[in-house]
C-alpha positions in Angstrom: -6.5 -20.8 1.4 -7.2 -19.2 -1.9 -9.5 -16.7 -0.2 -6.8 -15.7 2.3 -4.2 -15.0 -0.4 -6.7 -13.1 -2.5 -7.7 -11.0 0.5 -4.1 -10.1 1.2 -3.4 -9.3 -2.4 -6.4 -7.0 -2.5 -5.2 -5.2 0.6 -1.7 -4.9 -0.8 -3.0 -3.3 -4.0 -5.2 -1.0 -1.9 -2.2 0.3 0.1 0.0 0.6 -3.0 -2.7 2.8 -4.7 -3.0 4.9 -1.5 0.7 5.5 -1.5 0.8 6.3 -5.2 -2.1 8.7 -5.0 -0.6 10.6 -2.1 2.8 10.8 -3.9 1.0 12.1 -7.0 -0.8 14.7 -4.9 2.5 15.8 -3.3 4.2 16.1 -6.7 1.3 18.1 -8.1 1.2 20.4 -5.1 5.0 21.0 -5.1 5.6 20.8 -8.9 6.6 24.5 -9.2 9.2 24.0 -6.4 10.4 20.8 -8.1 10.7 22.6 -11.4 12.5 25.6 -9.8 15.2 23.2 -8.4 16.0 22.1 -12.0 14.3 18.7 -11.8 12.2 17.8 -14.8 8.9 15.9 -15.0 10.8 12.7 -15.6 12.7 13.1 -12.3 9.4 13.8 -10.5 7.8 10.7 -11.9 10.9 8.6 -11.2 10.0 8.9 -7.6 7.2 6.4 -8.1 9.8 3.8 -9.2 12.3 4.6 -6.6 9.7 4.6 -3.8 8.4 1.1 -4.7 10.6 -0.9 -2.3 9.7 1.4 0.6 6.0 1.3 -0.4 6.0 -2.5 -0.5 7.8 -2.7 2.9 5.3 -0.3 4.5 2.3 -2.1 3.0 3.7 -5.4 4.3 3.9 -4.0 7.8 0.3 -2.8 7.5 -0.7 -6.3 6.3 0.9 -8.0 9.3 -2.2 -7.6 11.5 -4.7 -8.8 8.8 -2.4 -11.8 8.1 -2.4 -12.8 11.7 -6.2 -12.5 11.9 -6.6 -14.6 8.8 -4.1 -17.2 10.1 -6.0 -17.5 13.4 -9.2 -17.6 11.4 -8.0 -20.7 9.6 -7.4 -22.5 12.9 -10.4 -21.1 14.8 -13.3 -19.2 13.2 -15.3 -17.1 15.7 -17.9 -14.7 14.3 -16.1 -11.6 15.6 -13.0 -12.3 13.4 -15.2 -13.0 10.4 -16.9 -9.6 11.0 -13.6 -7.7 11.4 -11.8 -9.2 8.4 -14.5 -9.5 5.8 
């Protein structure tokens, strides 16, 4: 059980880092446009905080399939599922 929870937490952290890195790349690429609109650096970085609920929800949707595989794996453990999920 501990392994399952750790696996899901690692995957959640991975997706949160992916979303944050793409948001940072977007802000860096469009920073001149953001500055031209009168928004400062603090407004641009506030998008990380305000996007957190949406990022968590999206990551949870992405984690639904791995969760189902891990749940099935606790009941029945074929080699194919072990290969896919680990």
